[in-house]
C-alpha positions in Angstrom: -23.6 65.3 15.0 -26.7 63.7 16.5 -24.9 62.3 19.5 -23.1 65.6 20.1 -26.4 67.6 19.8 -28.0 65.3 22.3 -25.3 65.8 24.8 -25.4 69.6 24.3 -29.2 69.5 24.8 -28.8 67.5 28.0 -26.7 70.3 29.4 -29.5 72.8 28.7 -28.3 74.3 25.4 -30.8 74.0 22.6 -29.5 72.8 19.2 -30.5 72.3 15.6 -28.9 69.8 13.3 -28.7 70.2 9.5 -29.2 66.6 8.4 -29.5 64.7 5.1 -30.6 61.4 6.8 -33.2 63.0 9.0 -35.2 59.7 9.3 -32.7 58.5 11.8 -33.1 61.6 14.1 -35.3 59.8 16.6 -33.0 56.8 16.8 -30.0 59.0 17.6 -31.9 61.5 19.7 -31.4 64.7 17.7 -33.5 67.5 19.3 -34.3 69.6 16.2 -33.5 68.8 12.6 -33.4 70.9 9.6 -33.7 68.2 6.9 -32.2 68.8 3.5 -32.0 66.8 0.3 -28.4 67.5 -0.6 -25.6 65.0 -1.3 -23.4 63.8 1.5 -20.5 66.2 2.0 -22.4 69.1 0.6 -25.2 69.9 3.0 -24.9 73.6 2.6 -24.5 73.6 -1.2 -21.8 73.2 -3.8 -18.3 74.4 -3.4 -18.0 78.1 -4.1 -21.8 78.7 -4.0 -21.9 81.3 -1.2 -25.5 82.3 -2.1 -26.9 78.8 -1.4 -24.6 78.2 1.5 -25.9 81.4 3.2 -29.5 80.6 2.4 -29.2 77.1 3.9 -27.6 78.4 7.0 -30.3 81.1 7.5 -33.0 78.5 6.9 -31.4 76.2 9.5 -31.3 79.1 12.0 -35.0 79.8 11.2 -35.8 76.2 12.2 -33.9 76.8 15.4 -35.8 79.9 16.1 -39.2 78.5 15.3 -39.0 75.0 16.6 -41.7 74.5 19.2 -40.4 71.4 20.8 -37.5 68.9 20.8 -37.9 66.2 18.2 -39.2 68.5 15.5 -38.1 67.9 11.9 -38.5 70.8 9.4 -37.8 70.1 5.7 -35.9 72.8 4.0 -37.1 73.8 0.5 -33.7 73.4 -1.2 -33.3 71.1 -4.3 -30.0 70.0 -5.6 -29.6 71.2 -9.2 -28.7 67.9 -10.7 -30.5 64.5 -10.8 -28.7 62.1 -8.5 -28.1 59.6 -11.4 -26.3 62.3 -13.4 -23.9 63.6 -10.7 -20.3 62.7 -10.1 -20.4 63.2 -6.4 -22.1 59.9 -5.5 -19.7 57.0 -5.1 -20.2 53.9 -7.2 -20.0 51.7 -4.1 -22.2 52.3 -1.0 -20.5 53.4 2.1 -19.9 50.7 4.7 -22.8 51.9 6.9 -25.2 51.9 4.0 -24.0 48.4 3.0 -24.5 47.2 6.6 -28.0 48.7 6.7 -29.0 47.0 3.4 -27.5 43.7 4.6 -29.5 43.8 7.8 -32.7 44.6 5.9 -32.0 41.7 3.5 -31.6 44.0 0.6 
């Protein structure tokens, strides 16, 4: 989404990206980021949780409305209801991109 938002921004249309790996926003060039600490594949909330999904969408739109400049990161106040070590949504093996990043860092 970061590359897409950058291209859209270059054509004069402002964007905001809901992002779980917001630390990379400057590397990719995302203009405005609504950072959220949710698991991959569930940025808006759990399946069937319309209340949280609606709240996350509204919060991301608030970031869009209030962002004063491109490059701004706003951390949304949502907390996933389970501890990461107790969830079943996180794969046992890291994704290829995470494995590559760890390999390049020597970890």
